FIBA-847028 format. One record per residue (C-alpha): residue number from 1; residue in one letter; chain; z, y, x. Coordinates in steps of 0.02 Angstrom, whole numbers. Layout:
+------+------+-------+--------+--------+--------+
: resi : resn : chain :     pz :     py :     px :
+------+------+-------+--------+--------+--------+
:  NUM :    A :     A :      Z :      Y :      X :
...
+------+------+-------+--------+--------+--------+
***
This chain:
+------+------+-------+--------+--------+--------+
: resi : resn : chain :     pz :     py :     px :
+------+------+-------+--------+--------+--------+
:    1 :    M :     A :      3 :      0 :      0 :
:    2 :    A :     A :    -37 :    163 :     55 :
:    3 :    S :     A :     59 :    294 :    127 :
:    4 :    W :     A :    132 :    437 :     12 :
:    5 :    L :     A :    101 :    553 :    163 :
:    6 :    Q :     A :    -65 :    455 :    163 :
:    7 :    V :     A :   -111 :    468 :    -14 :
:    8 :    T :     A :    -71 :    671 :     -3 :
:    9 :    F :     A :   -180 :    672 :    166 :
:   10 :    E :     A :   -298 :    615 :     20 :
:   11 :    T :     A :   -296 :    716 :    -91 :
:   12 :    F :     A :   -285 :    882 :     20 :
:   13 :    E :     A :   -460 :    814 :     80 :
:   14 :    L :     A :   -545 :    902 :    -57 :
:   15 :    F :     A :   -498 :   1044 :      6 :
:   16 :    L :     A :   -538 :   1039 :    191 :
:   17 :    R :     A :   -701 :   1149 :    249 :
:   18 :    R :     A :   -847 :   1048 :    291 :
:   19 :    S :     A :   -954 :   1196 :    282 :
:   20 :    F :     A :   -929 :   1347 :    227 :
:   21 :    Q :     A :   -967 :   1385 :     63 :
:   22 :    P :     A :   -995 :   1574 :     48 :
:   23 :    E :     A :   -921 :   1665 :   -115 :
:   24 :    T :     A :  -1093 :   1707 :   -200 :
:   25 :    I :     A :  -1074 :   1738 :   -373 :
:   26 :    T :     A :   -967 :   1934 :   -336 :
:   27 :    G :     A :  -1034 :   1954 :   -189 :
:   28 :    A :     A :   -863 :   1957 :   -106 :
:   29 :    N :     A :   -844 :   1986 :     62 :
:   30 :    F :     A :   -681 :   1943 :    206 :
:   31 :    L :     A :   -621 :   2141 :    164 :
:   32 :    L :     A :   -574 :   2066 :     -4 :
:   33 :    G :     A :   -500 :   1916 :     94 :
:   34 :    S :     A :   -425 :   2017 :    216 :
:   35 :    F :     A :   -342 :   2140 :     96 :
:   36 :    A :     A :   -273 :   1997 :    -18 :
:   37 :    N :     A :   -189 :   1922 :    150 :
:   38 :    Y :     A :   -118 :   2064 :    219 :
:   39 :    F :     A :    -36 :   2121 :     -5 :
:   40 :    L :     A :     42 :   1982 :     -3 :
:   41 :    E :     A :    149 :   1981 :    171 :
:   42 :    D :     A :    226 :   2135 :     61 :
:   43 :    L :     A :    286 :   2036 :   -105 :
:   44 :    F :     A :    349 :   1841 :     25 :
:   45 :    E :     A :    339 :   1740 :    145 :
:   46 :    T :     A :    390 :   1567 :    167 :
:   47 :    A :     A :    506 :   1423 :    227 :
:   48 :    H :     A :    492 :   1253 :    205 :
:   49 :    N :     A :    653 :   1143 :    242 :
:   50 :    T :     A :    698 :    994 :    245 :
:   51 :    S :     A :    638 :    895 :    108 :
:   52 :    G :     A :    489 :    986 :     98 :
:   53 :    A :     A :    492 :   1114 :    -21 :
:   54 :    E :     A :    467 :   1294 :     -8 :
:   55 :    R :     A :    600 :   1448 :    -31 :
:   56 :    L :     A :    534 :   1620 :    -58 :
:   57 :    Y :     A :    595 :   1785 :     43 :
:   58 :    G :     A :    553 :   1956 :    -17 :
:   59 :    Y :     A :    588 :   2106 :   -108 :
:   60 :    R :     A :    462 :   2060 :   -223 :
:   61 :    R :     A :    421 :   2231 :   -242 :
:   62 :    L :     A :    278 :   2326 :   -181 :
:   63 :    A :     A :    387 :   2408 :    -28 :
:   64 :    M :     A :    246 :   2391 :    104 :
:   65 :    S :     A :    390 :   2299 :    203 :
:   66 :    Q :     A :    208 :   2216 :    283 :
:   67 :    L :     A :    201 :   2373 :    353 :
:   68 :    Y :     A :    366 :   2464 :    365 :
:   69 :    G :     A :    481 :   2319 :    394 :
:   70 :    A :     A :    583 :   2214 :    275 :
:   71 :    T :     A :    747 :   2242 :    366 :
:   72 :    L :     A :    832 :   2386 :    420 :
:   73 :    E :     A :    806 :   2373 :    616 :
:   74 :    R :     A :    649 :   2344 :    613 :
:   75 :    Q :     A :    598 :   2509 :    514 :
:   76 :    Q :     A :    714 :   2593 :    646 :
:   77 :    A :     A :    576 :   2536 :    779 :
:   78 :    L :     A :    432 :   2561 :    684 :
:   79 :    R :     A :    476 :   2727 :    655 :
:   80 :    T :     A :    511 :   2921 :    752 :
:   81 :    L :     A :    609 :   2937 :    678 :
:   82 :    Q :     A :    580 :   3167 :    677 :
:   83 :    G :     A :    462 :   3199 :    533 :
:   84 :    G :     A :    446 :   3048 :    456 :
:   85 :    K :     A :    296 :   2983 :    549 :
:   86 :    M :     A :    282 :   2802 :    635 :
:   87 :    K :     A :    246 :   2745 :    790 :
:   88 :    T :     A :     61 :   2746 :    845 :
:   89 :    S :     A :    -52 :   2709 :    986 :
:   90 :    V :     A :   -167 :   2821 :   1030 :
:   91 :    L :     A :   -361 :   2752 :   1058 :
:   92 :    R :     A :   -509 :   2836 :   1065 :
:   93 :    G :     A :   -407 :   2977 :   1000 :
:   94 :    Q :     A :   -358 :   2874 :    825 :
:   95 :    Q :     A :   -213 :   2819 :    785 :
:   96 :    Y :     A :   -158 :   2630 :    773 :
:   97 :    P :     A :     25 :   2532 :    758 :
:   98 :    P :     A :     93 :   2514 :    897 :
:   99 :    L :     A :     98 :   2398 :   1057 :
:  100 :    L :     A :    236 :   2249 :   1062 :
:  101 :    S :     A :    285 :   2329 :   1240 :
:  102 :    E :     A :    294 :   2486 :   1161 :
:  103 :    V :     A :    426 :   2455 :   1049 :
:  104 :    Q :     A :    505 :   2323 :   1162 :
:  105 :    H :     A :    552 :   2467 :   1281 :
:  106 :    T :     A :    674 :   2542 :   1129 :
:  107 :    A :     A :    734 :   2406 :   1017 :
:  108 :    P :     A :    682 :   2242 :   1145 :
:  109 :    N :     A :    760 :   2140 :    988 :
:  110 :    F :     A :    599 :   2165 :    895 :
:  111 :    T :     A :    475 :   2023 :    919 :
:  112 :    M :     A :    324 :   1959 :    824 :
:  113 :    A :     A :    255 :   1802 :    804 :
:  114 :    V :     A :    139 :   1725 :    935 :
:  115 :    P :     A :     52 :   1575 :    929 :
:  116 :    D :     A :    101 :   1418 :   1064 :
:  117 :    Q :     A :    -91 :   1428 :   1153 :
:  118 :    L :     A :   -210 :   1583 :   1176 :
:  119 :    Q :     A :   -373 :   1510 :   1226 :
:  120 :    M :     A :   -470 :   1635 :   1144 :
:  121 :    T :     A :   -614 :   1783 :   1180 :
:  122 :    C :     A :   -584 :   1963 :   1149 :
:  123 :    P :     A :   -748 :   2044 :   1132 :
:  124 :    V :     A :   -831 :   2195 :   1186 :
:  125 :    D :     A :   -965 :   2183 :   1054 :
:  126 :    A :     A :  -1036 :   2009 :    971 :
:  127 :    N :     A :  -1127 :   1964 :   1107 :
:  128 :    D :     A :  -1009 :   2024 :   1284 :
:  129 :    T :     A :   -839 :   1922 :   1278 :
:  130 :    C :     A :   -669 :   1929 :   1388 :
:  131 :    S :     A :   -530 :   1812 :   1442 :
:  132 :    F :     A :   -336 :   1833 :   1430 :
:  133 :    S :     A :   -198 :   1752 :   1450 :
:  134 :    P :     A :    -56 :   1680 :   1331 :
:  135 :    D :     A :     43 :   1801 :   1444 :
:  136 :    A :     A :    -54 :   1957 :   1411 :
:  137 :    A :     A :     10 :   1913 :   1227 :
:  138 :    T :     A :    162 :   2043 :   1258 :
:  139 :    S :     A :     31 :   2199 :   1310 :
:  140 :    S :     A :    -80 :   2162 :   1192 :
:  141 :    F :     A :    -19 :   2123 :   1026 :
:  142 :    Y :     A :     55 :   2263 :    906 :
:  143 :    A :     A :    203 :   2305 :    804 :
:  144 :    T :     A :    211 :   2301 :    628 :
:  145 :    G :     A :    290 :   2255 :    516 :
:  146 :    S :     A :    279 :   2076 :    464 :
:  147 :    T :     A :    274 :   1994 :    592 :
:  148 :    R :     A :    109 :   1901 :    564 :
:  149 :    L :     A :    -19 :   2041 :    578 :
:  150 :    N :     A :    -72 :   1959 :    727 :
:  151 :    L :     A :   -135 :   1813 :    675 :
:  152 :    H :     A :   -331 :   1895 :    602 :
:  153 :    I :     A :   -389 :   2041 :    651 :
:  154 :    G :     A :   -427 :   2074 :    471 :
:  155 :    H :     A :   -219 :   2116 :    464 :
:  156 :    L :     A :   -249 :   2231 :    580 :
:  157 :    V :     A :   -380 :   2348 :    514 :
:  158 :    W :     A :   -289 :   2355 :    359 :
:  159 :    D :     A :   -135 :   2383 :    427 :
:  160 :    T :     A :   -198 :   2536 :    556 :
:  161 :    M :     A :   -270 :   2591 :    366 :
:  162 :    F :     A :   -126 :   2597 :    278 :
:  163 :    L :     A :    -47 :   2681 :    473 :
:  164 :    R :     A :   -154 :   2797 :    453 :
:  165 :    L :     A :   -109 :   2808 :    266 :
:  166 :    H :     A :     66 :   2859 :    295 :
:  167 :    N :     A :     18 :   2970 :    426 :
:  168 :    D :     A :    -72 :   3085 :    334 :
:  169 :    V :     A :    -96 :   3074 :    156 :
:  170 :    Y :     A :     14 :   3007 :      1 :
:  171 :    F :     A :    -63 :   2827 :    -12 :
:  172 :    E :     A :    -82 :   2728 :   -186 :
:  173 :    F :     A :    -62 :   2541 :   -133 :
:  174 :    D :     A :   -169 :   2416 :   -267 :
:  175 :    Q :     A :   -110 :   2200 :   -282 :
:  176 :    L :     A :   -198 :   2083 :   -250 :
:  177 :    Y :     A :   -152 :   1897 :   -201 :
:  178 :    R :     A :   -222 :   1811 :    -24 :
:  179 :    W :     A :   -350 :   1635 :    -39 :
:  180 :    H :     A :   -372 :   1502 :    113 :
:  181 :    N :     A :   -542 :   1483 :     46 :
:  182 :    L :     A :   -627 :   1666 :     70 :
:  183 :    I :     A :   -590 :   1677 :    243 :
:  184 :    P :     A :   -775 :   1627 :    336 :
:  185 :    D :     A :   -803 :   1545 :    439 :
:  186 :    Q :     A :   -851 :   1688 :    580 :
:  187 :    L :     A :   -853 :   1878 :    586 :
:  188 :    S :     A :  -1051 :   1925 :    556 :
:  189 :    F :     A :  -1112 :   2110 :    658 :
:  190 :    Q :     A :  -1260 :   2204 :    679 :
:  191 :    Q :     A :  -1278 :   2115 :    853 :
:  192 :    G :     A :  -1200 :   1950 :    788 :
:  193 :    S :     A :  -1068 :   1827 :    760 :
:  194 :    L :     A :   -892 :   1792 :    833 :
:  195 :    P :     A :   -830 :   1606 :    776 :
:  196 :    F :     A :   -665 :   1618 :    672 :
:  197 :    S :     A :   -586 :   1534 :    836 :
:  198 :    D :     A :   -622 :   1688 :    920 :
:  199 :    Y :     A :   -541 :   1816 :    777 :
:  200 :    I :     A :   -373 :   1726 :    744 :
:  201 :    W :     A :   -255 :   1795 :    871 :
:  202 :    N :     A :   -344 :   1899 :    929 :
:  203 :    P :     A :   -270 :   2082 :    918 :
:  204 :    E :     A :   -365 :   2138 :   1040 :
:  205 :    M :     A :   -523 :   2146 :    960 :
:  206 :    L :     A :   -434 :   2307 :    890 :
:  207 :    A :     A :   -442 :   2394 :   1077 :
:  208 :    Q :     A :   -596 :   2335 :   1129 :
:  209 :    M :     A :   -709 :   2397 :    960 :
:  210 :    P :     A :   -709 :   2549 :    825 :
:  211 :    L :     A :   -610 :   2534 :    692 :
:  212 :    E :     A :   -777 :   2563 :    578 :
:  213 :    T :     A :   -870 :   2391 :    649 :
:  214 :    L :     A :   -732 :   2323 :    612 :
:  215 :    V :     A :   -708 :   2369 :    437 :
:  216 :    Q :     A :   -915 :   2356 :    468 :
:  217 :    A :     A :   -889 :   2176 :    515 :
:  218 :    L :     A :   -783 :   2116 :    375 :
:  219 :    H :     A :   -903 :   2196 :    242 :
:  220 :    M :     A :  -1058 :   2090 :    299 :
:  221 :    S :     A :   -963 :   1964 :    323 :
:  222 :    P :     A :   -966 :   1843 :    144 :
:  223 :    A :     A :   -796 :   1777 :     97 :
:  224 :    G :     A :   -801 :   1570 :     49 :
:  225 :    A :     A :   -796 :   1510 :   -127 :
:  226 :    F :     A :   -679 :   1450 :   -233 :
:  227 :    A :     A :   -731 :   1280 :   -237 :
:  228 :    A :     A :   -698 :   1096 :   -183 :
:  229 :    N :     A :   -716 :   1051 :     54 :
:  230 :    N :     A :   -696 :   1259 :     85 :
:  231 :    I :     A :   -535 :   1282 :    155 :
:  232 :    P :     A :   -545 :   1307 :    347 :
:  233 :    Y :     A :   -476 :   1167 :    469 :
:  234 :    Y :     A :   -347 :   1313 :    560 :
:  235 :    L :     A :   -280 :   1352 :    388 :
:  236 :    A :     A :   -251 :   1165 :    317 :
:  237 :    P :     A :    -65 :   1145 :    405 :
:  238 :    I :     A :     -6 :   1263 :    259 :
:  239 :    S :     A :   -114 :   1221 :    165 :
:  240 :    M :     A :    -54 :   1066 :    169 :
:  241 :    Q :     A :    133 :   1096 :    166 :
:  242 :    T :     A :     97 :   1181 :    -21 :
:  243 :    L :     A :     39 :   1037 :    -66 :
:  244 :    L :     A :    176 :    932 :    -20 :
:  245 :    D :     A :    299 :   1060 :    -70 :
:  246 :    S :     A :    224 :   1035 :   -255 :
:  247 :    R :     A :    285 :    828 :   -237 :
:  248 :    A :     A :    425 :    876 :   -167 :
:  249 :    Q :     A :    486 :    980 :   -313 :
:  250 :    C :     A :    414 :    885 :   -420 :
:  251 :    Q :     A :    287 :   1010 :   -504 :
:  252 :    Q :     A :    204 :   1009 :   -700 :
:  253 :    G :     A :     32 :    959 :   -697 :
:  254 :    F :     A :   -111 :   1067 :   -707 :
:  255 :    N :     A :   -135 :   1049 :   -905 :
:  256 :    A :     A :     40 :   1071 :   -936 :
:  257 :    Y :     A :     15 :   1254 :   -838 :
:  258 :    R :     A :   -137 :   1286 :   -944 :
:  259 :    T :     A :    -49 :   1242 :  -1127 :
:  260 :    K :     A :    118 :   1358 :  -1065 :
:  261 :    F :     A :     -4 :   1513 :  -1029 :
:  262 :    G :     A :   -102 :   1478 :  -1178 :
:  263 :    M :     A :   -239 :   1381 :  -1122 :
:  264 :    P :     A :   -301 :   1218 :  -1191 :
:  265 :    A :     A :   -276 :   1083 :  -1072 :
:  266 :    L :     A :   -431 :   1013 :   -971 :
:  267 :    Q :     A :   -489 :    830 :  -1052 :
:  268 :    S :     A :   -564 :    763 :   -958 :
:  269 :    F :     A :   -630 :    786 :   -752 :
:  270 :    E :     A :   -784 :    861 :   -818 :
:  271 :    D :     A :   -684 :   1016 :   -883 :
:  272 :    F :     A :   -667 :   1074 :   -730 :
:  273 :    G :     A :   -850 :   1111 :   -693 :
:  274 :    L :     A :   -890 :   1012 :   -499 :
:  275 :    P :     A :   -993 :    939 :   -407 :
:  276 :    E :     A :  -1009 :    741 :   -489 :
:  277 :    D :     A :   -937 :    654 :   -326 :
:  278 :    V :     A :   -790 :    778 :   -326 :
:  279 :    T :     A :   -785 :    731 :   -500 :
:  280 :    E :     A :   -779 :    565 :   -451 :
:  281 :    R :     A :   -658 :    566 :   -327 :
:  282 :    L :     A :   -538 :    687 :   -433 :
:  283 :    R :     A :   -546 :    521 :   -540 :
:  284 :    Q :     A :   -500 :    395 :   -428 :
:  285 :    L :     A :   -356 :    526 :   -352 :
:  286 :    Y :     A :   -276 :    527 :   -519 :
:  287 :    S :     A :   -335 :    353 :   -589 :
:  288 :    N :     A :   -430 :    386 :   -715 :
:  289 :    N :     A :   -277 :    524 :   -791 :
:  290 :    V :     A :   -335 :    728 :   -828 :
:  291 :    D :     A :   -150 :    764 :   -844 :
:  292 :    A :     A :    -90 :    712 :   -684 :
:  293 :    V :     A :   -186 :    839 :   -576 :
:  294 :    E :     A :    -64 :    929 :   -488 :
:  295 :    F :     A :    -51 :   1117 :   -514 :
:  296 :    P :     A :   -129 :   1162 :   -313 :
:  297 :    V :     A :   -255 :   1025 :   -347 :
:  298 :    G :     A :   -339 :   1100 :   -532 :
:  299 :    I :     A :   -289 :   1293 :   -475 :
:  300 :    L :     A :   -427 :   1276 :   -347 :
:  301 :    L :     A :   -516 :   1168 :   -389 :
:  302 :    E :     A :   -579 :   1227 :   -559 :
:  303 :    Q :     A :   -725 :   1332 :   -574 :
:  304 :    P :     A :   -769 :   1507 :   -646 :
:  305 :    P :     A :   -833 :   1550 :   -811 :
:  306 :    Q :     A :  -1034 :   1557 :   -797 :
:  307 :    Q :     A :   -994 :   1730 :   -837 :
:  308 :    P :     A :  -1064 :   1857 :   -716 :
:  309 :    S :     A :   -922 :   1961 :   -603 :
:  310 :    I :     A :   -792 :   1829 :   -599 :
:  311 :    M :     A :   -759 :   1701 :   -458 :
:  312 :    L :     A :   -610 :   1629 :   -512 :
:  313 :    G :     A :   -557 :   1496 :   -644 :
:  314 :    E :     A :   -464 :   1506 :   -790 :
:  315 :    A :     A :   -301 :   1470 :   -784 :
:  316 :    L :     A :   -335 :   1548 :   -591 :
:  317 :    I :     A :   -372 :   1718 :   -677 :
:  318 :    Q :     A :   -222 :   1694 :   -820 :
:  319 :    N :     A :    -64 :   1668 :   -706 :
:  320 :    L :     A :   -102 :   1768 :   -561 :
:  321 :    T :     A :   -141 :   1918 :   -727 :
:  322 :    T :     A :     67 :   1861 :   -799 :
:  323 :    T :     A :    147 :   1849 :   -643 :
:  324 :    S :     A :     95 :   2029 :   -569 :
:  325 :    F :     A :    191 :   2068 :   -700 :
:  326 :    L :     A :    322 :   1956 :   -662 :
:  327 :    E :     A :    357 :   2015 :   -483 :
:  328 :    Q :     A :    315 :   2221 :   -498 :
:  329 :    Y :     A :    449 :   2234 :   -681 :
:  330 :    G :     A :    525 :   2030 :   -707 :
:  331 :    G :     A :    614 :   1988 :   -563 :
:  332 :    A :     A :    687 :   1780 :   -542 :
:  333 :    T :     A :    635 :   1728 :   -699 :
:  334 :    T :     A :    618 :   1557 :   -753 :
:  335 :    S :     A :    497 :   1582 :   -873 :
:  336 :    A :     A :    367 :   1682 :   -752 :
:  337 :    C :     A :    313 :   1793 :   -896 :
:  338 :    P :     A :    373 :   1956 :   -897 :
:  339 :    F :     A :    355 :   1947 :  -1108 :
:  340 :    R :     A :    536 :   1855 :  -1060 :
:  341 :    T :     A :    634 :   1970 :   -971 :
:  342 :    P :     A :    718 :   2067 :  -1132 :
:  343 :    N :     A :    819 :   2188 :  -1009 :
:  344 :    M :     A :    681 :   2256 :   -917 :
:  345 :    Y :     A :    559 :   2279 :  -1109 :
:  346 :    C :     A :    675 :   2369 :  -1213 :
:  347 :    P :     A :    638 :   2516 :  -1286 :
:  348 :    V :     A :    648 :   2650 :  -1180 :
:  349 :    T :     A :    566 :   2573 :  -1026 :
:  350 :    V :     A :    424 :   2528 :  -1131 :
:  351 :    Q :     A :    433 :   2719 :  -1152 :
:  352 :    S :     A :    413 :   2683 :  -1378 :
:  353 :    D :     A :    482 :   2568 :  -1512 :
:  354 :    T :     A :    284 :   2505 :  -1573 :
:  355 :    G :     A :    262 :   2459 :  -1368 :
:  356 :    Y :     A :    419 :   2404 :  -1371 :
:  357 :    N :     A :    367 :   2292 :  -1548 :
:  358 :    W :     A :    223 :   2247 :  -1452 :
:  359 :    F :     A :    312 :   2176 :  -1330 :
:  360 :    N :     A :    399 :   2034 :  -1451 :
:  361 :    M :     A :    278 :   1989 :  -1573 :
+------+------+-------+--------+--------+--------+
***
């Protein structure tokens, strides 16, 4: 009999990328995917305990902690403490996040995540590369509110833009979630392309290229589609852990969530809208029982409705719109629904009896 871990991995193989599948419904690009990554850093971080279950930490509100820091110690280390300004580095006459080495001069306990192995290239342009060693991480990595923003250049592009906004103008921050499928296999430039192995954990790209060039590259790089076999391999460990955590917590199935959120349950595996070979593989994994399909599997495999400008499945859209309100206004509740938070929604907060009555319909 196959082990529990082996069966889990066989299920997870549905997600691993075999060849990159671009998102073609809306033409979404990597600028969207990197912003989704950056946005989620503000709401929570994930830790995995020994039982495999995940625990979420964060403000559960928009606080821009990925820019400012989630603790008082990090916040003070990143601020000039003069005129409300943030610390910066200056490259080509423009503001960038401060270098980690500079921040550690005054805050020696300030740390950033650094990979165990750092073997990659850092381009001057899309065709030229230069090497640097893992020992150079402290001097080349940037200091940011979140410890993980040096992971790929998309994080740093958004952090730099918001850093400039903070120091120059008032800004409003929009909401977006991240999805691993959106990350492309390569970053496209006008003169060529760069494989993802060279743009992850490679913050020196920010110093080697103008910000405008990197923004253009993100814009030129198509995002990945929400489809089977389209999660990149370097994100496999965290994606695999999500599935393991779901099973460790005995999370309810995908159809149970559809019903809870007011959608009809899927009646067959064909209702996912997947290619025939993937549909058959899914049927085998779940013993021909569509109600047994797990939530993290169904939420990513369900295909979008056949409508223009919609690239997400129905259940994913419904869950996102509901939980967006929850994170902003509801806090931690058992129902994961803003309409079940009476302490937040009352005539005073809704501003009128008419609005309050609508929430209680």
